[in-house]
KEMI-125450 format. One line per 10 residues: their letters; for each residue x, y, z of C-alpha. Coordinates in Angstrom, 1 decimal, padded with zeros to 4 digits. Layout:
residues N
a) X,Y,Z ~ ... .
***
This chain:
residues 121
mktleqllas) 081.8,103.8,092.9 ~ 083.0,105.0,089.5 ~ 084.1,102.8,086.6 ~ 087.6,103.2,085.2 ~ 086.1,105.1,082.2 ~ 084.3,107.5,084.5 ~ 087.4,108.2,086.4 ~ 089.3,108.9,083.2 ~ 086.6,111.2,082.0 ~ 086.4,113.1,085.3 .
hcreisgaam) 088.6,116.0,086.5 ~ 089.8,116.9,090.0 ~ 087.9,119.5,091.8 ~ 088.1,121.3,095.1 ~ 087.1,118.9,097.9 ~ 086.3,119.6,101.5 ~ 084.6,117.6,104.2 ~ 085.2,114.0,105.1 ~ 087.6,111.6,103.4 ~ 086.2,108.4,101.8 .
seaqvaaqlk) 085.5,105.6,104.2 ~ 087.7,102.5,104.3 ~ 084.8,100.6,102.6 ~ 084.5,103.2,099.9 ~ 088.2,103.2,099.3 ~ 088.3,099.3,099.1 ~ 085.4,099.3,096.7 ~ 086.9,101.9,094.4 ~ 090.3,100.2,094.4 ~ 088.8,097.3,092.6 .
vldewqldpl) 088.7,099.3,089.4 ~ 092.4,100.1,089.5 ~ 095.3,097.8,088.6 ~ 097.8,097.3,091.4 ~ 097.0,100.4,093.4 ~ 097.0,099.7,097.1 ~ 096.0,101.6,100.3 ~ 099.2,102.5,102.3 ~ 097.6,102.8,105.8 ~ 100.8,104.3,107.3 .
agalaktyrf) 100.8,107.1,104.8 ~ 097.0,107.3,104.5 ~ 097.5,107.3,100.7 ~ 096.9,105.3,097.6 ~ 100.2,103.8,096.4 ~ 101.7,102.2,093.4 ~ 105.2,101.4,092.0 ~ 105.8,101.8,088.3 ~ 108.8,100.0,086.8 ~ 110.9,100.9,083.8 .
nnyyetlafv) 113.8,099.7,081.8 ~ 116.1,102.6,082.6 ~ 116.4,106.2,084.0 ~ 115.4,107.8,080.8 ~ 112.0,105.9,080.7 ~ 111.5,106.6,084.3 ~ 112.0,110.4,083.9 ~ 109.8,110.4,080.7 ~ 107.0,109.0,082.8 ~ 107.6,111.4,085.6 .
nalaymvhre) 107.5,114.4,083.1 ~ 104.3,113.2,081.5 ~ 102.8,112.6,085.0 ~ 103.9,116.2,086.0 ~ 102.0,117.6,083.0 ~ 098.8,115.7,084.0 ~ 098.9,116.5,087.7 ~ 099.5,120.2,087.0 ~ 096.5,120.2,084.7 ~ 094.4,118.4,087.4 .
dhhpdlhvsy) 095.9,120.5,090.2 ~ 096.3,117.4,092.3 ~ 099.9,116.5,093.1 ~ 101.2,113.2,094.4 ~ 104.3,112.4,096.4 ~ 106.9,110.8,094.2 ~ 110.0,108.8,094.9 ~ 112.1,108.5,091.7 ~ 115.0,106.1,091.3 ~ 116.8,104.6,088.3 .
nrcdvrynth) 114.1,102.2,087.1 ~ 111.1,102.9,089.2 ~ 108.8,105.6,090.4 ~ 106.7,105.2,093.6 ~ 103.5,107.3,093.5 ~ 101.3,108.2,096.5 ~ 098.1,110.1,096.4 ~ 096.0,111.6,099.2 ~ 094.0,114.7,099.7 ~ 095.3,117.1,102.3 .
svkgisendf) 092.0,119.0,102.5 ~ 090.1,116.0,103.7 ~ 093.0,114.5,105.6 ~ 092.6,111.2,103.7 ~ 091.6,109.6,100.4 ~ 089.1,111.4,098.0 ~ 087.7,110.8,094.6 ~ 090.5,113.1,093.2 ~ 093.1,110.5,094.2 ~ 091.3,107.8,092.2 .
isaakadaiy) 090.9,110.1,089.2 ~ 094.6,111.0,089.3 ~ 095.6,107.3,089.8 ~ 093.6,106.2,086.8 ~ 095.1,108.9,084.7 ~ 098.6,107.9,085.8 ~ 097.9,104.4,084.8 ~ 096.8,105.6,081.4 ~ 100.0,107.5,080.9 ~ 102.0,104.4,081.9 .
ttshvprtgs) 100.1,102.1,079.6 ~ 100.3,104.4,076.6 ~ 104.1,105.2,077.0 ~ 105.5,102.2,078.7 ~ 108.0,099.8,077.0 ~ 107.7,096.4,078.7 ~ 110.5,095.8,081.2 ~ 113.3,093.4,080.2 ~ 115.1,091.1,082.5 ~ 114.7,091.0,086.3 .
a) 114.2,093.8,088.7 .
***
């Protein structure tokens, strides 16, 4: 298992072979804030919330830059004040270290650019 700092310092790489086991995924999830395993999608999932559409799109654009650089692309669902992000690795048909690296970097983008949400969802 990698620490958050190790995930942030890592880069995605070409991966083949077996996906991470459920135990490995559960252990690695402990270092990420609010990410969950979506068993139906076989993916790591998190919802990011924003004050408005502009903030949501600013996050999506920053995320797009990072995922292009890492060459590891999530499934996104974008709406007015939220973005649902799902990561899995098609080459292993499940979860890989690349998903955790990308999830950690998505959190870093959110943390450095996010204005706290006002009011209720």
